[in-house]
Each structure stands twice: as C-alpha cells, then as structure tokens.
BABAZA-556790 format. One record per residue: residue number from 1; x, y, z of N, C-alpha, C in turn. Coordinates in Angstrom, 2 decimals. Each point is the difference from the previous one (the first is absolute). Example, Ala and Ser with C-alpha at 12.3 -4.5 7.8 and 13.67 -1.06 7.14 Angstrom:
<voses>
<vose 1 <13.19 -5.69 7.80> <-0.89 1.19 0.00> <0.90 1.20 0.00>>
<vose 2 <-0.35 1.05 -0.72> <0.82 1.19 0.06> <-0.77 1.09 0.73>>
</voses>
This chain:
<voses>
<vose 1 <-18.17 32.02 -73.82> <0.62 -1.05 0.77> <-0.55 -1.34 -0.45>>
<vose 2 <0.85 -1.03 -0.07> <-0.40 -1.33 -0.43> <-0.81 -0.71 1.06>>
<vose 3 <-0.39 -1.21 -0.35> <-0.80 -0.78 0.93> <0.86 -0.48 1.17>>
<vose 4 <-0.67 -0.22 1.13> <0.66 -0.45 1.21> <-0.47 -1.42 0.30>>
<vose 5 <0.94 -0.88 0.28> <-0.33 -1.36 0.42> <-0.22 0.01 1.51>>
<vose 6 <-1.17 -0.44 0.42> <-0.34 -0.06 1.43> <0.25 -1.42 0.50>>
<vose 7 <0.73 -0.11 1.11> <0.31 -1.29 0.61> <-0.47 0.05 1.45>>
<vose 8 <-0.76 -1.00 0.42> <-0.41 -0.08 1.40> <0.76 -1.14 0.66>>
<vose 9 <0.66 0.31 1.13> <0.73 -1.03 0.74> <-0.87 -0.55 1.12>>
<vose 10 <-0.20 -1.29 -0.01> <-0.60 -0.69 1.14> <1.10 -0.32 0.99>>
<vose 11 <-0.35 -0.38 1.22> <1.04 -0.39 0.96> <0.90 -1.09 -0.58>>
<vose 12 <1.31 0.22 0.12> <0.98 -0.94 -0.52> <0.46 0.28 -1.41>>
<vose 13 <-0.62 0.98 -0.67> <0.37 0.31 -1.38> <1.21 0.92 -0.07>>
<vose 14 <0.64 -0.04 -1.16> <1.19 0.81 -0.31> <-0.12 0.41 -1.47>>
<vose 15 <0.33 1.27 -0.29> <-0.02 0.45 -1.39> <1.10 1.02 -0.22>>
<vose 16 <0.74 -0.16 -1.10> <1.08 0.92 -0.37> <-0.20 0.35 -1.47>>
<vose 17 <0.01 1.29 -0.33> <-0.29 0.43 -1.38> <0.59 1.38 -0.25>>
<vose 18 <-0.44 0.62 -1.09> <0.47 1.32 -0.37> <-1.10 1.03 -0.04>>
<vose 19 <0.37 1.20 -0.46> <-0.96 1.10 -0.11> <-1.21 -0.47 -0.80>>
<vose 20 <-1.14 0.58 0.31> <-1.23 -0.43 -0.65> <-0.72 -1.06 0.81>>
<vose 21 <0.52 -0.27 1.19> <-0.62 -0.98 0.90> <-0.37 0.68 1.31>>
<vose 22 <-1.16 -0.33 0.49> <-0.46 0.48 1.30> <-0.36 -1.24 0.82>>
<vose 23 <0.62 -0.14 1.19> <-0.22 -1.16 0.85> <-0.82 0.43 1.22>>
<vose 24 <-1.02 -0.79 0.30> <-0.87 0.28 1.14> <0.00 -1.18 0.95>>
<vose 25 <-0.28 0.28 1.29> <-0.22 -1.06 0.97> <-0.73 0.56 1.20>>
<vose 26 <-0.48 -0.89 0.84> <-0.65 0.36 1.26> <0.71 -0.78 1.10>>
<vose 27 <0.40 0.71 1.05> <0.77 -0.59 1.09> <-0.74 0.06 1.33>>
<vose 28 <0.20 -1.01 0.82> <-0.42 0.02 1.40> <1.27 -0.14 0.82>>
<vose 29 <0.24 -1.19 0.55> <1.24 -0.26 0.72> <1.15 -0.29 -0.94>>
<vose 30 <-0.32 -0.26 -1.27> <1.03 -0.24 -1.02> <0.78 1.29 -0.26>>
<vose 31 <1.13 -0.15 -0.69> <0.85 1.14 -0.34> <0.28 -0.03 -1.50>>
<vose 32 <0.06 1.17 -0.60> <0.40 0.15 -1.40> <1.28 0.82 -0.05>>
<vose 33 <0.91 -0.45 -0.84> <1.22 0.76 -0.31> <-0.09 0.39 -1.46>>
<vose 34 <0.30 1.26 -0.30> <0.10 0.45 -1.38> <1.44 0.41 -0.27>>
<vose 35 <0.48 -0.32 -1.18> <1.32 0.45 -0.46> <-0.19 0.68 -1.34>>
<vose 36 <0.71 1.12 -0.18> <-0.12 0.75 -1.25> <1.35 0.56 -0.40>>
<vose 37 <0.36 -0.20 -1.26> <1.24 0.53 -0.57> <-0.34 1.27 -0.77>>
<vose 38 <0.40 1.18 0.50> <-0.43 1.26 -0.61> <0.55 0.28 -1.40>>
<vose 39 <1.08 -0.63 -0.39> <0.55 0.23 -1.34> <-0.58 -0.99 -1.01>>
<vose 40 <-0.09 -1.27 0.37> <-0.50 -1.03 -0.91> <-1.53 -0.11 0.02>>
<vose 41 <-0.64 0.60 1.02> <-1.46 -0.07 0.17> <-0.49 -1.45 0.05>>
<vose 42 <0.72 -0.80 0.79> <-0.42 -1.38 0.27> <-0.12 -0.16 1.51>>
<vose 43 <-0.76 -0.97 0.39> <-0.13 -0.28 1.43> <-1.05 -1.05 0.24>>
<vose 44 <-0.32 -0.16 1.26> <-0.97 -1.02 0.32> <-0.52 0.13 1.41>>
<vose 45 <-0.93 -0.91 0.30> <-0.61 -0.05 1.32> <-0.16 -1.46 0.40>>
<vose 46 <0.19 -0.24 1.29> <-0.33 -1.29 0.58> <-1.04 0.23 1.09>>
<vose 47 <-0.76 -1.04 0.31> <-1.02 0.05 1.05> <0.19 -1.27 0.82>>
<vose 48 <0.80 0.11 1.07> <0.30 -1.21 0.77> <-0.86 -0.11 1.25>>
<vose 49 <-0.26 -1.25 0.40> <-0.86 -0.31 1.13> <0.77 -0.24 1.29>>
<vose 50 <1.19 -0.61 -0.14> <0.79 -0.40 1.17> <1.46 0.34 -0.23>>
<vose 51 <0.75 0.10 1.09> <1.40 0.39 -0.11> <0.86 -1.08 -0.65>>
<vose 52 <-0.29 -1.27 0.27> <0.78 -1.09 -0.59> <-0.83 -1.29 -0.01>>
<vose 53 <0.46 -0.95 -0.77> <-0.66 -1.29 -0.13> <0.42 -0.89 1.18>>
<vose 54 <-0.91 -0.80 0.49> <0.30 -0.89 1.12> <0.97 -1.11 -0.40>>
<vose 55 <-0.07 -0.46 -1.24> <0.88 -1.07 -0.47> <1.44 0.51 -0.10>>
<vose 56 <0.95 -0.83 0.36> <1.41 0.41 -0.12> <0.37 0.31 -1.45>>
<vose 57 <0.96 0.93 -0.20> <0.43 0.32 -1.37> <0.44 -1.27 -0.73>>
<vose 58 <-0.28 -0.05 -1.26> <0.37 -1.15 -0.80> <-1.11 -1.04 -0.11>>
<vose 59 <-1.01 0.09 0.86> <-1.11 -0.96 -0.05> <-1.13 0.48 -0.90>>
<vose 60 <0.16 1.17 -0.61> <-1.01 0.50 -0.92> <0.70 0.36 -1.31>>
<vose 61 <-0.53 -0.53 -1.11> <0.69 0.13 -1.28> <-0.06 1.39 -0.63>>
<vose 62 <-1.05 0.77 0.28> <-0.13 1.30 -0.65> <-0.24 1.09 1.05>>
<vose 63 <0.43 1.21 -0.33> <-0.22 1.13 0.88> <-1.47 0.39 -0.02>>
<vose 64 <-0.49 0.47 1.14> <-1.40 0.40 0.11> <-0.08 1.43 0.52>>
<vose 65 <-0.87 0.80 -0.63> <-0.24 1.37 0.47> <-0.80 0.06 1.28>>
<vose 66 <-0.41 -1.14 0.53> <-0.74 -0.04 1.27> <0.87 0.36 1.20>>
<vose 67 <1.33 -0.10 -0.15> <0.94 0.18 1.11> <0.96 1.15 -0.30>>
<vose 68 <0.25 0.84 0.99> <0.83 1.19 -0.19> <1.37 -0.34 -0.56>>
<vose 69 <0.68 -0.96 0.61> <1.36 -0.31 -0.44> <0.03 -0.51 -1.44>>
<vose 70 <-0.99 -0.79 -0.39> <-0.04 -0.51 -1.36> <-0.46 1.07 -0.99>>
<vose 71 <-0.89 0.88 0.42> <-0.44 1.09 -0.88> <1.20 0.91 -0.34>>
<vose 72 <0.85 0.27 0.99> <1.18 0.82 -0.26> <0.94 -0.75 -0.96>>
<vose 73 <0.10 -1.31 0.12> <0.82 -0.77 -0.94> <-0.57 0.10 -1.43>>
<vose 74 <-1.34 0.02 -0.10> <-0.62 0.19 -1.32> <0.37 1.37 -0.58>>
<vose 75 <0.00 1.04 0.85> <0.44 1.33 -0.45> <1.45 -0.06 -0.47>>
<vose 76 <0.87 -0.61 0.80> <1.42 -0.06 -0.35> <0.22 -0.72 -1.33>>
<vose 77 <-0.79 -1.02 -0.27> <0.09 -0.71 -1.28> <-0.35 0.96 -1.15>>
<vose 78 <-1.05 0.83 0.18> <-0.39 0.96 -1.04> <1.07 1.08 -0.18>>
<vose 79 <0.61 0.44 1.10> <1.07 0.99 -0.11> <1.15 -0.56 -0.82>>
<vose 80 <0.34 -1.27 0.23> <1.05 -0.65 -0.77> <-0.34 -0.06 -1.48>>
<vose 81 <-1.25 -0.30 -0.31> <-0.44 -0.06 -1.40> <0.10 1.36 -0.67>>
<vose 82 <-0.15 1.07 0.78> <0.06 1.35 -0.55> <1.40 0.62 0.11>>
<vose 83 <0.95 -0.73 0.55> <1.37 0.51 0.15> <0.07 1.19 0.96>>
<vose 84 <-0.84 -0.03 1.04> <-0.05 1.11 0.95> <0.35 -0.50 1.40>>
<vose 85 <0.18 0.98 0.90> <0.35 -0.29 1.39> <-1.06 0.58 0.92>>
<vose 86 <-0.10 -0.50 1.25> <-0.97 0.54 0.95> <0.12 1.51 0.20>>
<vose 87 <1.20 0.53 -0.03> <0.19 1.44 0.23> <-0.57 0.85 -1.13>>
<vose 88 <-0.32 -0.62 -1.14> <-0.58 0.73 -1.13> <-1.50 0.28 0.19>>
<vose 89 <-0.62 -0.63 0.98> <-1.46 0.01 0.17> <-0.46 0.83 1.18>>
<vose 90 <-1.22 0.50 -0.13> <-0.71 0.60 1.12> <-0.90 -1.09 0.57>>
<vose 91 <0.18 -0.29 1.26> <-0.82 -1.02 0.67> <-1.02 0.69 0.90>>
<vose 92 <-1.20 -0.56 0.01> <-1.06 0.48 0.89> <-0.66 -1.23 0.60>>
<vose 93 <-0.46 0.15 1.26> <-0.58 -1.14 0.70> <-1.27 0.45 0.72>>
<vose 94 <-1.02 -0.85 -0.05> <-1.33 0.35 0.51> <-0.64 -1.20 0.67>>
<vose 95 <-0.88 0.27 0.96> <-0.84 -1.05 0.56> <0.34 -0.38 1.42>>
<vose 96 <-0.29 -1.24 0.33> <0.25 -0.50 1.35> <-1.00 0.53 1.01>>
<vose 97 <-1.24 0.21 -0.43> <-1.03 0.52 0.91> <-0.55 -1.08 0.92>>
<vose 98 <-0.20 0.36 1.25> <-0.60 -0.91 0.97> <-1.49 -0.13 -0.34>>
<vose 99 <-0.43 -1.21 -0.27> <-1.39 -0.23 -0.38> <-0.90 -0.30 1.20>>
<vose 100 <0.61 -0.10 1.19> <-0.75 -0.28 1.22> <0.40 0.96 1.11>>
<vose 101 <-0.17 1.31 -0.20> <0.41 0.95 1.04> <-0.79 -0.25 1.28>>
<vose 102 <0.71 0.11 1.10> <-0.65 -0.21 1.29> <-0.02 -1.45 0.41>>
<vose 103 <0.62 -0.85 -0.78> <0.09 -1.40 0.37> <-0.70 -0.90 -0.98>>
<vose 104 <0.47 -1.22 -0.02> <-0.60 -1.01 -0.86> <-0.13 -1.27 0.81>>
<vose 105 <-0.85 -0.89 -0.44> <-0.10 -1.27 0.71> <1.31 -0.75 -0.09>>
<vose 106 <0.42 -0.61 1.08> <1.22 -0.80 0.01> <1.24 0.88 0.20>>
<vose 107 <1.16 -0.57 -0.33> <1.26 0.73 0.19> <0.05 1.26 -0.86>>
<vose 108 <0.76 0.98 0.46> <0.14 1.26 -0.74> <0.72 -0.27 -1.32>>
<vose 109 <-0.64 0.37 -1.13> <0.65 -0.26 -1.29> <1.18 0.94 -0.23>>
<vose 110 <1.10 -0.57 -0.46> <1.18 0.80 -0.31> <0.17 0.19 -1.49>>
<vose 111 <-0.92 -0.50 -0.80> <0.17 0.03 -1.45> <0.24 1.42 -0.52>>
<vose 112 <-0.83 0.99 0.34> <0.26 1.35 -0.54> <1.38 0.53 0.39>>
<vose 113 <0.35 -0.16 1.27> <1.29 0.51 0.48> <1.16 -0.74 -0.66>>
<vose 114 <-0.10 -1.33 -0.09> <1.06 -0.78 -0.66> <0.14 0.39 -1.47>>
<vose 115 <-1.14 0.20 -0.68> <0.05 0.40 -1.41> <0.71 1.33 -0.18>>
<vose 116 <-0.30 0.96 0.85> <0.63 1.32 -0.08> <1.50 -0.10 0.28>>
<vose 117 <0.35 -0.62 1.13> <1.41 -0.09 0.39> <0.83 -0.73 -1.05>>
<vose 118 <-0.53 -1.11 -0.52> <0.74 -0.77 -1.00> <0.17 0.78 -1.29>>
<vose 119 <-1.05 0.66 -0.46> <0.10 0.78 -1.24> <1.03 1.10 0.10>>
<vose 120 <-0.03 0.76 1.10> <0.98 1.08 0.18> <1.42 -0.55 0.08>>
<vose 121 <0.18 -1.11 0.71> <1.32 -0.61 0.13> <0.52 -0.47 -1.36>>
<vose 122 <-0.83 -0.68 -0.76> <0.42 -0.50 -1.31> <0.38 1.13 -0.95>>
<vose 123 <-0.79 1.07 -0.01> <0.33 1.14 -0.86> <1.36 0.59 0.39>>
<vose 124 <0.20 0.17 1.28> <1.27 0.55 0.49> <1.17 -0.94 -0.32>>
<vose 125 <-0.17 -1.29 0.28> <1.09 -0.96 -0.22> <0.42 -0.09 -1.48>>
<vose 126 <-0.94 0.20 -0.90> <0.32 -0.12 -1.43> <0.36 1.33 -0.64>>
<vose 127 <0.04 1.08 0.77> <0.48 1.28 -0.50> <-1.02 0.83 -0.75>>
<vose 128 <-1.30 -0.25 0.18> <-1.03 0.81 -0.64> <-0.14 1.33 0.74>>
<vose 129 <-0.27 1.07 -0.75> <-0.25 1.32 0.58> <-1.49 0.11 0.31>>
<vose 130 <-0.32 0.17 1.28> <-1.40 0.12 0.42> <-0.46 1.44 -0.21>>
<vose 131 <-0.91 0.17 -0.96> <-0.49 1.33 -0.36> <-1.27 0.38 0.76>>
<vose 132 <-0.79 -1.00 0.41> <-1.25 0.28 0.71> <-0.48 -1.25 0.71>>
<vose 133 <-0.79 0.22 1.06> <-0.63 -1.12 0.70> <-1.30 0.47 0.62>>
<vose 134 <-0.93 -0.93 0.11> <-1.27 0.24 0.68> <-0.36 -1.35 0.63>>
<vose 135 <0.34 -0.15 1.28> <-0.02 -1.31 0.66> <-0.76 0.03 1.32>>
<vose 136 <-0.48 -1.17 0.39> <-0.60 -0.17 1.31> <-1.40 0.57 0.10>>
<vose 137 <-0.35 0.39 1.20> <-1.33 0.49 0.25> <-1.00 -1.13 -0.06>>
<vose 138 <-1.23 0.33 -0.34> <-1.05 -1.00 -0.10> <-0.67 0.11 -1.36>>
<vose 139 <-0.79 -0.99 -0.32> <-0.82 0.06 -1.20> <0.73 -0.35 -1.28>>
<vose 140 <-0.61 0.43 -1.11> <0.47 -0.40 -1.32> <0.54 1.19 -0.79>>
<vose 141 <0.74 -0.34 -1.05> <0.54 0.99 -0.92> <-0.25 -0.46 -1.43>>
<vose 142 <-0.40 0.94 -0.84> <-0.06 -0.25 -1.44> <1.18 0.74 -0.63>>
<vose 143 <0.72 -0.69 -0.88> <1.18 0.60 -0.65> <-0.19 0.00 -1.51>>
<vose 144 <0.52 1.05 -0.61> <0.11 0.08 -1.46> <1.42 0.49 -0.30>>
<vose 145 <0.73 -0.77 -0.81> <1.40 0.30 -0.33> <0.10 0.18 -1.51>>
<vose 146 <0.43 1.19 -0.42> <0.14 0.32 -1.43> <1.47 -0.13 -0.38>>
<vose 147 <0.30 -0.96 -0.87> <1.39 -0.25 -0.39> <0.55 1.04 -0.97>>
<vose 148 <-0.86 0.83 -0.54> <0.48 1.08 -0.87> <0.57 1.18 0.78>>
<vose 149 <-0.51 0.20 1.22> <0.41 1.15 0.81> <0.66 -0.38 1.33>>
<vose 150 <-0.20 -1.25 0.44> <0.50 -0.42 1.30> <-0.91 0.40 1.15>>
<vose 151 <-1.11 0.67 -0.30> <-0.92 0.44 1.05> <-0.77 -1.19 0.57>>
<vose 152 <-0.19 0.04 1.32> <-0.84 -0.98 0.68> <-1.05 0.79 0.77>>
<vose 153 <-1.26 -0.32 -0.27> <-1.10 0.63 0.72> <-0.50 -0.99 1.04>>
<vose 154 <-0.22 0.49 1.22> <-0.44 -0.83 1.11> <-1.30 0.55 0.56>>
<vose 155 <-0.98 -0.86 0.15> <-1.23 0.36 0.70> <-0.06 -0.92 1.22>>
<vose 156 <0.07 0.60 1.19> <0.05 -0.76 1.25> <-1.33 0.12 0.73>>
<vose 157 <-0.61 -1.13 0.28> <-1.26 -0.05 0.74> <0.31 -0.56 1.39>>
<vose 158 <0.09 0.90 1.00> <0.26 -0.43 1.38> <-1.14 -0.85 0.51>>
<vose 159 <0.32 -1.00 0.78> <-1.02 -0.80 0.68> <-0.08 0.50 1.44>>
<vose 160 <-1.16 0.36 0.41> <-0.23 0.56 1.34> <-0.35 -1.11 0.99>>
<vose 161 <0.38 0.22 1.24> <-0.42 -0.90 1.07> <-1.50 0.11 0.19>>
<vose 162 <-0.66 -1.10 0.29> <-1.43 0.04 0.28> <-0.25 0.90 1.21>>
<vose 163 <-0.88 0.97 -0.16> <-0.30 0.91 1.10> <0.97 1.14 0.17>>
<vose 164 <1.06 0.05 -0.80> <0.99 1.08 0.13> <-0.64 1.33 -0.38>>
<vose 165 <0.31 1.01 0.75> <-0.48 1.34 -0.30> <-1.39 0.31 0.55>>
<vose 166 <-0.57 -0.95 0.72> <-1.32 0.23 0.57> <0.12 0.19 1.50>>
<vose 167 <-0.75 0.97 0.53> <-0.03 0.19 1.46> <-0.88 -1.09 0.60>>
<vose 168 <0.38 -0.43 1.17> <-0.80 -1.03 0.69> <-0.46 0.53 1.33>>
</voses>
C-alpha cells in the first residue's frame, strides 16, 4: 500500500481529497460532516463551530467552514468540480456533545443542539444519503476518516457529571 497523507482539521477547517488521504479531527460541541463517493473514492470532511454566521448573507466575501450552512456550500462546490451529485455520496455526521452537562454558568447553551439540527437539516435539504451518525451526549469525540475506504472511526469520551455514580 502507498503512503497516506494525514490531514488534521482544526475547528472551522474543511478538506476535500481522494484516496490516500486520512482526515482527523477532535470534536466537542462542534460537528463534523463527512462525504464519500464510493466509486470515485473522493470525499471530504468539515468541522464547523456554529450553525450559521451572524452577518447577513452577502456581507462576507468568502465561504467559511466555521459555519454549517457555508461548510455545506463548500461541499457542493467540490461536488460541482467533480461532476457529481449529493445522491452519489455517503454522508456521515458526528459531534454536538454537551460540554457542560448538568448546567453551565449563564444561559443554557444551544450550540450543540443547533449544530446537530442544522447539519441534519442541510444534509436532508440537499439530498445527501445519511449513512451514519453519532450525535449529542456529552464530552468529546476523536474522528479518523479514510478516503480510500469511506470508513470513519469514532472514539467518544463521555463527560460525567461531578459526583455522578457516587452514593451519598
């Protein structure tokens, strides 16, 4: 087997490539979407932080992988470059873990829930076939996506409530 190019996505990053590439990321409340074309062996991953940008559309010159709606637009641009359609791909979605189980200071954060709901809605609206998901809960997830096989490995580290599981 030939060499494999390893790519690590930080929050807001997006990468689309072919076989011989392995994409990794670590998620908390963020969400990652993977797309894979089983015949062409191309695909990609995004790691978005928020469901959408606060600025109205048209006020930002370039698309950003930081936002779910723009990350999906980046995917659609790559599909166009490859002459493919959303229905040609296997889509998988991961993340949206609550990082403050049992409450957080201030108002209840909706970021994980908004990220999950928006990602699922965008995939459905654009006609992607959802092949797998691992969403919600608490804590972090480490992902590894192999573009040669379409496999995604997930390691989920649940975050426990302080004092949970102890008798008092």
